[in-house]
SETOR-491318 format. One record per residue (C-alpha): residue number from 1; residue in three letters; x, y, z. Coordinates in nm, 3 decimals. Layout:
N
[node NUM, "ALA", [X, Y, Z]]
...
END
This chain:
435
[node 1, "MET", [-8.137, -7.497, -6.169]]
[node 2, "GLY", [-8.324, -7.500, -5.844]]
[node 3, "LEU", [-8.180, -7.523, -5.500]]
[node 4, "LYS", [-8.353, -7.850, -5.428]]
[node 5, "GLY", [-8.179, -8.176, -5.487]]
[node 6, "ASN", [-7.883, -8.384, -5.394]]
[node 7, "GLY", [-7.687, -8.330, -5.713]]
[node 8, "PHE", [-7.472, -8.025, -5.658]]
[node 9, "TRP", [-7.410, -7.773, -5.932]]
[node 10, "ALA", [-7.060, -7.635, -5.900]]
[node 11, "ALA", [-6.989, -7.271, -5.980]]
[node 12, "THR", [-6.874, -7.184, -6.331]]
[node 13, "VAL", [-6.761, -6.843, -6.435]]
[node 14, "TRP", [-6.739, -6.677, -6.771]]
[node 15, "VAL", [-6.761, -6.322, -6.903]]
[node 16, "ILE", [-6.977, -6.194, -7.187]]
[node 17, "LEU", [-6.855, -5.863, -7.320]]
[node 18, "LEU", [-7.121, -5.666, -7.502]]
[node 19, "ALA", [-6.996, -5.396, -7.733]]
[node 20, "GLY", [-7.159, -5.225, -8.026]]
[node 21, "LEU", [-7.051, -5.006, -8.310]]
[node 22, "SER", [-7.280, -4.758, -8.472]]
[node 23, "ALA", [-7.331, -4.839, -8.837]]
[node 24, "GLN", [-7.407, -4.475, -8.910]]
[node 25, "ALA", [-7.103, -4.311, -8.753]]
[node 26, "PRO", [-6.774, -4.326, -8.943]]
[node 27, "VAL", [-6.576, -4.240, -8.628]]
[node 28, "PRO", [-6.588, -4.388, -8.275]]
[node 29, "ALA", [-6.844, -4.237, -8.039]]
[node 30, "PRO", [-6.725, -4.021, -7.752]]
[node 31, "ALA", [-6.615, -4.208, -7.442]]
[node 32, "GLU", [-6.921, -4.101, -7.243]]
[node 33, "GLN", [-7.152, -4.243, -7.513]]
[node 34, "ARG", [-6.977, -4.577, -7.560]]
[node 35, "PRO", [-7.167, -4.882, -7.433]]
[node 36, "THR", [-7.053, -4.996, -7.091]]
[node 37, "PRO", [-6.921, -5.355, -7.093]]
[node 38, "THR", [-7.161, -5.586, -6.914]]
[node 39, "PHE", [-7.018, -5.871, -6.707]]
[node 40, "ARG", [-7.246, -6.163, -6.631]]
[node 41, "VAL", [-7.155, -6.438, -6.390]]
[node 42, "GLN", [-7.330, -6.772, -6.354]]
[node 43, "ILE", [-7.313, -6.931, -6.012]]
[node 44, "ASP", [-7.509, -7.247, -5.940]]
[node 45, "ALA", [-7.620, -7.368, -5.603]]
[node 46, "VAL", [-7.394, -7.616, -5.428]]
[node 47, "THR", [-7.586, -7.886, -5.242]]
[node 48, "MET", [-7.462, -8.171, -5.029]]
[node 49, "ASP", [-7.597, -8.460, -4.825]]
[node 50, "VAL", [-7.516, -8.453, -4.454]]
[node 51, "ILE", [-7.577, -8.739, -4.210]]
[node 52, "ILE", [-7.594, -8.662, -3.838]]
[node 53, "LYS", [-7.607, -8.933, -3.572]]
[node 54, "ASP", [-7.603, -8.924, -3.193]]
[node 55, "SER", [-7.370, -9.121, -2.968]]
[node 56, "ALA", [-7.601, -9.423, -2.994]]
[node 57, "GLY", [-7.581, -9.424, -3.374]]
[node 58, "ARG", [-7.935, -9.291, -3.427]]
[node 59, "PHE", [-8.022, -9.023, -3.681]]
[node 60, "VAL", [-8.080, -8.676, -3.534]]
[node 61, "PRO", [-8.391, -8.533, -3.707]]
[node 62, "ASP", [-8.444, -8.204, -3.519]]
[node 63, "LEU", [-8.142, -7.993, -3.612]]
[node 64, "LYS", [-8.203, -7.629, -3.704]]
[node 65, "LYS", [-8.032, -7.420, -3.969]]
[node 66, "GLU", [-7.852, -7.222, -3.700]]
[node 67, "GLU", [-7.678, -7.538, -3.579]]
[node 68, "PHE", [-7.503, -7.595, -3.916]]
[node 69, "GLU", [-7.197, -7.415, -4.046]]
[node 70, "ILE", [-7.048, -7.462, -4.393]]
[node 71, "PHE", [-6.699, -7.348, -4.491]]
[node 72, "GLU", [-6.559, -7.354, -4.844]]
[node 73, "ASP", [-6.180, -7.321, -4.846]]
[node 74, "GLY", [-6.212, -7.165, -4.500]]
[node 75, "VAL", [-6.471, -6.909, -4.613]]
[node 76, "LYS", [-6.802, -6.932, -4.428]]
[node 77, "GLN", [-7.106, -6.980, -4.652]]
[node 78, "GLU", [-7.467, -6.880, -4.601]]
[node 79, "ILE", [-7.708, -7.173, -4.601]]
[node 80, "VAL", [-7.998, -7.088, -4.833]]
[node 81, "SER", [-8.177, -7.423, -4.850]]
[node 82, "MET", [-8.219, -7.711, -4.610]]
[node 83, "THR", [-8.431, -8.021, -4.647]]
[node 84, "MET", [-8.445, -8.335, -4.439]]
[node 85, "SER", [-8.529, -8.691, -4.536]]
[node 86, "HIS", [-8.632, -8.916, -4.249]]
[node 87, "GLY", [-8.764, -9.263, -4.318]]
[node 88, "GLY", [-8.814, -9.170, -4.682]]
[node 89, "ARG", [-9.027, -8.863, -4.602]]
[node 90, "VAL", [-8.877, -8.536, -4.725]]
[node 91, "THR", [-8.955, -8.204, -4.553]]
[node 92, "ASN", [-8.837, -7.846, -4.595]]
[node 93, "ALA", [-8.645, -7.789, -4.273]]
[node 94, "LEU", [-8.645, -7.411, -4.320]]
[node 95, "HIS", [-9.027, -7.401, -4.340]]
[node 96, "VAL", [-8.998, -7.119, -4.592]]
[node 97, "PRO", [-8.953, -7.117, -4.969]]
[node 98, "PRO", [-8.588, -7.102, -5.078]]
[node 99, "PRO", [-8.476, -6.741, -5.130]]
[node 100, "ALA", [-8.430, -6.595, -5.473]]
[node 101, "ALA", [-8.085, -6.626, -5.626]]
[node 102, "PRO", [-7.854, -6.340, -5.527]]
[node 103, "GLU", [-7.792, -6.058, -5.770]]
[node 104, "GLY", [-7.568, -6.164, -6.056]]
[node 105, "VAL", [-7.678, -6.527, -6.042]]
[node 106, "ILE", [-7.842, -6.650, -6.361]]
[node 107, "LEU", [-8.041, -6.970, -6.333]]
[node 108, "PRO", [-8.176, -7.170, -6.627]]
[node 109, "PRO", [-8.545, -7.264, -6.634]]
[node 110, "ARG", [-8.651, -7.529, -6.386]]
[node 111, "ARG", [-8.675, -7.873, -6.543]]
[node 112, "VAL", [-8.992, -8.061, -6.466]]
[node 113, "SER", [-8.931, -8.411, -6.337]]
[node 114, "THR", [-9.191, -8.686, -6.335]]
[node 115, "ASP", [-8.973, -8.922, -6.133]]
[node 116, "THR", [-9.086, -8.953, -5.772]]
[node 117, "SER", [-8.826, -9.198, -5.647]]
[node 118, "GLY", [-8.687, -9.113, -5.306]]
[node 119, "ARG", [-8.357, -9.295, -5.359]]
[node 120, "ILE", [-8.136, -9.389, -5.649]]
[node 121, "PHE", [-7.897, -9.683, -5.633]]
[node 122, "LEU", [-7.639, -9.778, -5.890]]
[node 123, "PHE", [-7.479, -10.119, -5.842]]
[node 124, "PHE", [-7.141, -10.172, -6.005]]
[node 125, "ILE", [-7.029, -10.535, -6.032]]
[node 126, "ASP", [-6.660, -10.515, -6.117]]
[node 127, "ASP", [-6.633, -10.876, -6.229]]
[node 128, "LEU", [-6.295, -10.804, -6.388]]
[node 129, "HIS", [-6.172, -10.777, -6.028]]
[node 130, "LEU", [-6.371, -11.061, -5.875]]
[node 131, "GLN", [-6.226, -11.412, -5.862]]
[node 132, "PHE", [-6.426, -11.684, -6.036]]
[node 133, "GLY", [-6.426, -11.876, -5.709]]
[node 134, "ALA", [-6.606, -11.584, -5.543]]
[node 135, "THR", [-6.904, -11.603, -5.782]]
[node 136, "SER", [-7.133, -11.777, -5.533]]
[node 137, "ARG", [-7.040, -11.529, -5.257]]
[node 138, "VAL", [-7.113, -11.233, -5.483]]
[node 139, "ARG", [-7.448, -11.377, -5.586]]
[node 140, "ASP", [-7.537, -11.438, -5.222]]
[node 141, "LEU", [-7.437, -11.078, -5.141]]
[node 142, "PHE", [-7.671, -10.942, -5.408]]
[node 143, "LYS", [-7.956, -11.161, -5.286]]
[node 144, "ARG", [-7.912, -10.989, -4.949]]
[node 145, "ILE", [-7.902, -10.652, -5.121]]
[node 146, "ALA", [-8.228, -10.729, -5.302]]
[node 147, "LYS", [-8.394, -10.828, -4.975]]
[node 148, "GLN", [-8.251, -10.574, -4.730]]
[node 149, "LEU", [-8.149, -10.265, -4.926]]
[node 150, "VAL", [-8.367, -10.215, -5.235]]
[node 151, "HIS", [-8.725, -10.129, -5.136]]
[node 152, "ASP", [-9.040, -10.053, -5.330]]
[node 153, "GLY", [-9.012, -9.710, -5.486]]
[node 154, "ASP", [-8.633, -9.720, -5.511]]
[node 155, "LEU", [-8.489, -9.655, -5.855]]
[node 156, "PHE", [-8.184, -9.868, -5.933]]
[node 157, "GLY", [-7.954, -9.965, -6.216]]
[node 158, "ILE", [-7.686, -10.233, -6.252]]
[node 159, "VAL", [-7.372, -10.243, -6.464]]
[node 160, "SER", [-7.077, -10.480, -6.479]]
[node 161, "SER", [-6.726, -10.426, -6.610]]
[node 162, "GLY", [-6.660, -10.762, -6.775]]
[node 163, "THR", [-6.795, -11.092, -6.897]]
[node 164, "SER", [-7.113, -11.087, -6.686]]
[node 165, "SER", [-7.234, -10.836, -6.949]]
[node 166, "ILE", [-7.487, -10.670, -6.721]]
[node 167, "ALA", [-7.623, -10.330, -6.820]]
[node 168, "ILE", [-7.967, -10.261, -6.672]]
[node 169, "ASP", [-8.101, -9.908, -6.708]]
[node 170, "MET", [-8.268, -9.737, -6.415]]
[node 171, "THR", [-8.578, -9.929, -6.317]]
[node 172, "TYR", [-8.820, -9.996, -6.030]]
[node 173, "ASP", [-8.867, -10.360, -6.132]]
[node 174, "HIS", [-8.714, -10.598, -5.877]]
[node 175, "LYS", [-8.732, -10.882, -6.128]]
[node 176, "ARG", [-8.452, -10.714, -6.323]]
[node 177, "LEU", [-8.230, -10.740, -6.016]]
[node 178, "ASP", [-8.305, -11.112, -5.985]]
[node 179, "GLU", [-8.217, -11.158, -6.352]]
[node 180, "ALA", [-7.885, -10.981, -6.303]]
[node 181, "ILE", [-7.791, -11.196, -6.004]]
[node 182, "SER", [-7.812, -11.515, -6.211]]
[node 183, "ARG", [-7.569, -11.369, -6.466]]
[node 184, "ILE", [-7.291, -11.268, -6.226]]
[node 185, "HIS", [-6.960, -11.447, -6.291]]
[node 186, "GLY", [-6.624, -11.350, -6.146]]
[node 187, "ASN", [-6.349, -11.314, -6.404]]
[node 188, "GLY", [-6.056, -11.172, -6.207]]
[node 189, "VAL", [-5.697, -11.284, -6.254]]
[node 190, "THR", [-5.543, -11.503, -5.986]]
[node 191, "PRO", [-5.215, -11.425, -5.807]]
[node 192, "THR", [-5.043, -11.700, -6.006]]
[node 193, "GLU", [-5.168, -11.554, -6.333]]
[node 194, "ILE", [-5.044, -11.210, -6.227]]
[node 195, "ILE", [-4.699, -11.342, -6.139]]
[node 196, "GLU", [-4.660, -11.535, -6.462]]
[node 197, "SER", [-4.808, -11.269, -6.689]]
[node 198, "ALA", [-4.607, -11.034, -6.907]]
[node 199, "SER", [-4.525, -10.689, -6.773]]
[node 200, "GLY", [-4.530, -10.363, -6.960]]
[node 201, "ALA", [-4.305, -10.068, -6.899]]
[node 202, "ARG", [-4.499, -9.971, -6.585]]
[node 203, "GLY", [-4.614, -10.305, -6.448]]
[node 204, "PRO", [-4.854, -10.588, -6.541]]
[node 205, "SER", [-5.029, -10.477, -6.857]]
[node 206, "GLU", [-5.337, -10.690, -6.802]]
[node 207, "LEU", [-5.405, -10.532, -6.463]]
[node 208, "ARG", [-5.374, -10.182, -6.608]]
[node 209, "PHE", [-5.615, -10.268, -6.887]]
[node 210, "ARG", [-5.874, -10.421, -6.655]]
[node 211, "ALA", [-5.859, -10.129, -6.413]]
[node 212, "GLY", [-5.888, -9.886, -6.704]]
[node 213, "VAL", [-6.208, -10.054, -6.822]]
[node 214, "ALA", [-6.359, -10.042, -6.473]]
[node 215, "PHE", [-6.260, -9.681, -6.408]]
[node 216, "ARG", [-6.379, -9.552, -6.746]]
[node 217, "THR", [-6.712, -9.728, -6.696]]
[node 218, "MET", [-6.767, -9.551, -6.366]]
[node 219, "LEU", [-6.640, -9.212, -6.485]]
[node 220, "ASP", [-6.893, -9.217, -6.768]]
[node 221, "THR", [-7.167, -9.326, -6.531]]
[node 222, "LEU", [-7.087, -9.056, -6.275]]
[node 223, "THR", [-7.093, -8.794, -6.548]]
[node 224, "ASN", [-7.449, -8.899, -6.627]]
[node 225, "LEU", [-7.543, -8.896, -6.259]]
[node 226, "GLU", [-7.449, -8.526, -6.245]]
[node 227, "LYS", [-7.767, -8.459, -6.441]]
[node 228, "VAL", [-7.989, -8.621, -6.178]]
[node 229, "GLN", [-8.142, -8.373, -5.933]]
[node 230, "ASN", [-8.362, -8.390, -5.624]]
[node 231, "ARG", [-8.245, -8.741, -5.533]]
[node 232, "ARG", [-8.016, -8.912, -5.287]]
[node 233, "LYS", [-7.768, -9.108, -5.503]]
[node 234, "ALA", [-7.564, -9.404, -5.382]]
[node 235, "LEU", [-7.314, -9.608, -5.582]]
[node 236, "VAL", [-7.259, -9.958, -5.441]]
[node 237, "TRP", [-6.923, -10.073, -5.581]]
[node 238, "VAL", [-6.851, -10.447, -5.546]]
[node 239, "SER", [-6.488, -10.537, -5.614]]
[node 240, "GLU", [-6.177, -10.696, -5.465]]
[node 241, "GLY", [-5.985, -10.371, -5.510]]
[node 242, "TYR", [-5.690, -10.258, -5.719]]
[node 243, "ASP", [-5.311, -10.276, -5.722]]
[node 244, "PHE", [-5.097, -10.173, -6.018]]
[node 245, "ASN", [-4.778, -10.335, -5.887]]
[node 246, "PRO", [-4.862, -10.658, -5.702]]
[node 247, "PHE", [-4.623, -10.944, -5.623]]
[node 248, "GLN", [-4.327, -10.756, -5.769]]
[node 249, "ALA", [-4.060, -10.973, -5.607]]
[node 250, "SER", [-4.225, -11.290, -5.738]]
[node 251, "ARG", [-4.287, -11.148, -6.084]]
[node 252, "LEU", [-3.925, -11.038, -6.123]]
[node 253, "SER", [-3.781, -11.346, -5.945]]
[node 254, "LEU", [-3.630, -11.131, -5.673]]
[node 255, "LEU", [-3.719, -11.383, -5.402]]
[node 256, "GLY", [-3.415, -11.594, -5.487]]
[node 257, "GLU", [-3.394, -11.933, -5.653]]
[node 258, "ASP", [-3.409, -12.116, -5.319]]
[node 259, "SER", [-3.744, -11.960, -5.220]]
[node 260, "PRO", [-4.028, -12.213, -5.171]]
[node 261, "TYR", [-4.260, -11.960, -5.340]]
[node 262, "LEU", [-4.057, -11.922, -5.656]]
[node 263, "GLN", [-4.289, -11.930, -5.958]]
[node 264, "ASN", [-4.152, -11.718, -6.239]]
[node 265, "GLN", [-3.811, -11.860, -6.324]]
[node 266, "ASP", [-3.757, -11.669, -6.645]]
[node 267, "ASN", [-3.580, -11.386, -6.464]]
[node 268, "LEU", [-3.346, -11.584, -6.239]]
[node 269, "PRO", [-2.982, -11.463, -6.233]]
[node 270, "ARG", [-2.739, -11.624, -6.478]]
[node 271, "SER", [-2.446, -11.822, -6.339]]
[node 272, "ASP", [-2.109, -11.757, -6.503]]
[node 273, "THR", [-1.767, -11.910, -6.436]]
[node 274, "ASP", [-1.455, -11.698, -6.470]]
[node 275, "ARG", [-1.108, -11.817, -6.571]]
[node 276, "ASP", [-1.020, -11.910, -6.214]]
[node 277, "GLY", [-1.322, -12.137, -6.184]]
[node 278, "ASN", [-1.517, -11.899, -5.959]]
[node 279, "THR", [-1.895, -11.893, -6.008]]
[node 280, "THR", [-2.073, -11.558, -6.013]]
[node 281, "GLN", [-2.436, -11.464, -6.063]]
[node 282, "GLN", [-2.546, -11.180, -6.285]]
[node 283, "TRP", [-2.896, -11.037, -6.292]]
[node 284, "ASP", [-3.053, -10.952, -6.619]]
[node 285, "PRO", [-3.016, -10.572, -6.653]]
[node 286, "ARG", [-3.373, -10.555, -6.778]]
[node 287, "ILE", [-3.492, -10.645, -6.428]]
[node 288, "GLU", [-3.352, -10.324, -6.284]]
[node 289, "LEU", [-3.510, -10.124, -6.563]]
[node 290, "GLN", [-3.842, -10.293, -6.492]]
[node 291, "LYS", [-3.820, -10.205, -6.124]]
[node 292, "GLN", [-3.754, -9.842, -6.211]]
[node 293, "GLY", [-4.046, -9.837, -6.450]]
[node 294, "GLU", [-4.281, -9.970, -6.181]]
[node 295, "ALA", [-4.162, -9.721, -5.918]]
[node 296, "PHE", [-4.453, -9.484, -5.985]]
[node 297, "SER", [-4.728, -9.745, -6.006]]
[node 298, "ASP", [-4.874, -9.649, -5.669]]
[node 299, "ALA", [-4.876, -9.282, -5.770]]
[node 300, "ASP", [-5.057, -9.368, -6.093]]
[node 301, "LEU", [-5.319, -9.560, -5.900]]
[node 302, "ALA", [-5.362, -9.275, -5.651]]
[node 303, "PHE", [-5.426, -9.035, -5.940]]
[node 304, "GLU", [-5.693, -9.266, -6.081]]
[node 305, "MET", [-5.859, -9.285, -5.739]]
[node 306, "GLY", [-5.856, -8.906, -5.719]]
[node 307, "GLU", [-6.026, -8.875, -6.059]]
[node 308, "LEU", [-6.302, -9.112, -5.950]]
[node 309, "THR", [-6.369, -8.948, -5.616]]
[node 310, "ARG", [-6.374, -8.602, -5.772]]
[node 311, "ALA", [-6.625, -8.722, -6.031]]
[node 312, "ALA", [-6.843, -8.871, -5.756]]
[node 313, "ASN", [-6.828, -8.552, -5.553]]
[node 314, "ARG", [-6.923, -8.345, -5.857]]
[node 315, "ALA", [-7.226, -8.569, -5.900]]
[node 316, "ASN", [-7.296, -8.559, -5.523]]
[node 317, "THR", [-7.289, -8.938, -5.526]]
[node 318, "THR", [-7.185, -9.138, -5.221]]
[node 319, "ILE", [-6.980, -9.451, -5.292]]
[node 320, "TYR", [-7.020, -9.760, -5.076]]
[node 321, "THR", [-6.756, -10.023, -5.154]]
[node 322, "ILE", [-6.794, -10.392, -5.071]]
[node 323, "ASP", [-6.521, -10.656, -5.082]]
[node 324, "PRO", [-6.709, -10.987, -5.114]]
[node 325, "ARG", [-6.405, -11.182, -4.993]]
[node 326, "GLY", [-6.516, -11.098, -4.641]]
[node 327, "LEU", [-6.277, -11.167, -4.355]]
[node 328, "VAL", [-5.954, -11.279, -4.522]]
[node 329, "ALA", [-5.717, -11.496, -4.319]]
[node 330, "GLY", [-5.465, -11.576, -4.594]]
[node 331, "GLY", [-5.417, -11.657, -4.958]]
[node 332, "GLU", [-5.596, -11.932, -5.144]]
[node 333, "ILE", [-5.460, -12.282, -5.085]]
[node 334, "ASP", [-5.404, -12.344, -5.455]]
[node 335, "GLN", [-5.204, -12.021, -5.495]]
[node 336, "GLN", [-4.837, -12.052, -5.404]]
[node 337, "VAL", [-4.771, -11.691, -5.302]]
[node 338, "ASP", [-4.520, -11.549, -5.058]]
[node 339, "PRO", [-4.719, -11.460, -4.741]]
[node 340, "THR", [-4.560, -11.116, -4.710]]
[node 341, "GLU", [-4.642, -11.029, -5.069]]
[node 342, "TRP", [-4.996, -11.157, -5.028]]
[node 343, "THR", [-5.047, -10.941, -4.718]]
[node 344, "ASN", [-4.920, -10.633, -4.900]]
[node 345, "TYR", [-5.145, -10.707, -5.197]]
[node 346, "LEU", [-5.450, -10.750, -4.975]]
[node 347, "ARG", [-5.379, -10.428, -4.784]]
[node 348, "LYS", [-5.325, -10.216, -5.095]]
[node 349, "SER", [-5.630, -10.352, -5.277]]
[node 350, "GLN", [-5.854, -10.292, -4.976]]
[node 351, "ASP", [-5.708, -9.945, -4.924]]
[node 352, "THR", [-5.828, -9.843, -5.270]]
[node 353, "LEU", [-6.181, -9.941, -5.171]]
[node 354, "ARG", [-6.148, -9.739, -4.852]]
[node 355, "VAL", [-6.036, -9.432, -5.048]]
[node 356, "LEU", [-6.332, -9.449, -5.287]]
[node 357, "ALA", [-6.575, -9.466, -4.996]]
[node 358, "GLU", [-6.421, -9.232, -4.742]]
[node 359, "GLU", [-6.350, -8.953, -4.991]]
[node 360, "THR", [-6.715, -8.946, -5.098]]
[node 361, "GLY", [-6.882, -8.974, -4.758]]
[node 362, "GLY", [-6.954, -9.349, -4.777]]
[node 363, "ILE", [-6.823, -9.654, -4.597]]
[node 364, "ALA", [-6.597, -9.938, -4.709]]
[node 365, "ILE", [-6.718, -10.287, -4.619]]
[node 366, "VAL", [-6.387, -10.471, -4.626]]
[node 367, "ASN", [-6.231, -10.751, -4.424]]
[node 368, "THR", [-6.560, -10.838, -4.256]]
[node 369, "ASN", [-6.829, -11.101, -4.285]]
[node 370, "GLY", [-7.092, -10.873, -4.132]]
[node 371, "PHE", [-7.266, -10.789, -4.458]]
[node 372, "ASP", [-7.616, -10.777, -4.306]]
[node 373, "ARG", [-7.522, -10.512, -4.055]]
[node 374, "ALA", [-7.336, -10.311, -4.319]]
[node 375, "LEU", [-7.635, -10.318, -4.555]]
[node 376, "GLN", [-7.859, -10.196, -4.273]]
[node 377, "ARG", [-7.626, -9.901, -4.225]]
[node 378, "ILE", [-7.631, -9.818, -4.597]]
[node 379, "ASP", [-8.011, -9.841, -4.590]]
[node 380, "ALA", [-8.027, -9.599, -4.297]]
[node 381, "GLU", [-7.779, -9.352, -4.447]]
[node 382, "THR", [-7.966, -9.340, -4.775]]
[node 383, "SER", [-8.299, -9.286, -4.598]]
[node 384, "ASP", [-8.210, -9.039, -4.319]]
[node 385, "TYR", [-8.010, -8.729, -4.410]]
[node 386, "TYR", [-8.011, -8.352, -4.451]]
[node 387, "VAL", [-7.951, -8.167, -4.777]]
[node 388, "LEU", [-7.787, -7.826, -4.735]]
[node 389, "GLY", [-7.751, -7.575, -5.016]]
[node 390, "TYR", [-7.556, -7.252, -5.059]]
[node 391, "TYR", [-7.431, -7.011, -5.324]]
[node 392, "SER", [-7.053, -7.000, -5.312]]
[node 393, "ASN", [-6.906, -6.664, -5.210]]
[node 394, "ASN", [-6.552, -6.796, -5.239]]
[node 395, "PRO", [-6.342, -6.502, -5.362]]
[node 396, "ASP", [-6.093, -6.720, -5.550]]
[node 397, "LEU", [-6.288, -6.791, -5.868]]
[node 398, "SER", [-5.980, -6.934, -6.041]]
[node 399, "LYS", [-5.953, -7.226, -5.801]]
[node 400, "ARG", [-6.140, -7.527, -5.933]]
[node 401, "ARG", [-6.099, -7.768, -5.643]]
[node 402, "ARG", [-6.291, -7.649, -5.339]]
[node 403, "ARG", [-6.258, -7.798, -4.994]]
[node 404, "ILE", [-6.582, -7.819, -4.795]]
[node 405, "GLU", [-6.617, -7.849, -4.419]]
[node 406, "VAL", [-6.953, -7.891, -4.248]]
[node 407, "ARG", [-6.977, -7.832, -3.876]]
[node 408, "VAL", [-7.256, -7.882, -3.623]]
[node 409, "THR", [-7.266, -7.683, -3.302]]
[node 410, "ARG", [-7.472, -7.941, -3.114]]
[node 411, "PRO", [-7.240, -8.153, -2.896]]
[node 412, "ASP", [-7.204, -8.531, -2.892]]
[node 413, "VAL", [-7.306, -8.596, -3.253]]
[node 414, "ASP", [-7.119, -8.752, -3.544]]
[node 415, "LEU", [-7.126, -8.600, -3.892]]
[node 416, "TRP", [-7.068, -8.745, -4.241]]
[node 417, "SER", [-7.053, -8.542, -4.561]]
[node 418, "ARG", [-6.838, -8.499, -4.868]]
[node 419, "THR", [-6.527, -8.290, -4.823]]
[node 420, "GLU", [-6.466, -8.134, -5.166]]
[node 421, "TYR", [-6.597, -8.065, -5.510]]
[node 422, "VAL", [-6.440, -7.957, -5.838]]
[node 423, "VAL", [-6.577, -7.671, -6.045]]
[node 424, "PRO", [-6.638, -7.799, -6.399]]
[node 425, "LEU", [-6.494, -7.599, -6.683]]
[node 426, "PRO", [-6.712, -7.444, -6.954]]
[node 427, "PRO", [-6.737, -7.677, -7.257]]
[node 428, "SER", [-6.504, -7.459, -7.463]]
[node 429, "VAL", [-6.219, -7.484, -7.212]]
[node 430, "PRO", [-5.994, -7.793, -7.234]]
[node 431, "ALA", [-5.987, -8.004, -6.918]]
[node 432, "SER", [-5.675, -8.032, -6.706]]
[node 433, "ARG", [-5.586, -8.157, -6.363]]
[node 434, "PRO", [-5.761, -7.946, -6.095]]
[node 435, "ARG", [-5.520, -7.752, -5.882]]
END
């Protein structure tokens, strides 16, 4: 693998022990004649996109290698490659060929690429988490994307999670984007449907299933994006966000039977009269068990978000999330939902979009109607950036999750880059949660 490119290649380590036995000798050879075990280590270059802007929000195109510092788990790294893309034009900022790999580093043959695209966009339409009533807004958003973000020479693909059934392979043809726009249909569940739906042991089963489909779709896609080199990759994720435990009080009828927002009456407390004529209310014991089962829903969702952001960072892919609802003032008129519960649902769902973006170096376009300005920013960030590369000299080879910190010595500039990556295991090693 070369040092060029935006896809980073995390370090993997394994040992090949070479030993031989003489077929002629019936007894072991003397110690001084025995073959010396040979240890070979494969370490791939780690590359990352870095965006630098001045106080006025303009890209800074004249930074030198000496002004950058990279730390991996607190250990300073030596920058061995540095390229800059400015206005779609890519230059070698070091003005010298990248150095040879350090001793002990084994690189596979360079793969010849015939693709000359400067940028790669993947658009994910999560229609399983887009209300049907938002269909026109989503279509209008993608018409703006087609006009303001995707330019000639950009390679892009589109995939949906649900009934829109969109799966367009990477293409330069803008007509394919227009075709996809006409097929977009929101198919998300409404708050009323969530409240009145059946719950599994750990919350609304339908929500878990829908989120699982969306997350698996993107995990598979990000795995494929790991193979793409020499390109700036951006994933534009359009969704209304995720919540594994929304409207709990309404779903379990914990608001009380006198609440004006009472919808699900199946779980109301039973009224009993004792021998003295006194009336008491008893809650179904299953309600308490349900509450306990849903106690870890937020933790489950946080784990799923972590898996997605780690996969994006492995693929050196920046995620830009867009909530097409725009500036939200309150719930829909035809949805009788407790205002406090609605506010909590909105906050949690938007927070998941913020996590996906911020943990991968992107931005979350939520709770705003300024889509044009946001698309201009995405366009600039995917056109103007540095790519820094280094060979990890981190001494802790057993640690898979690596924290990355990029610093710039020049004052009064803002910096954006990814903050971690996870070392992939060799194929023969079973996967587990990175530590």
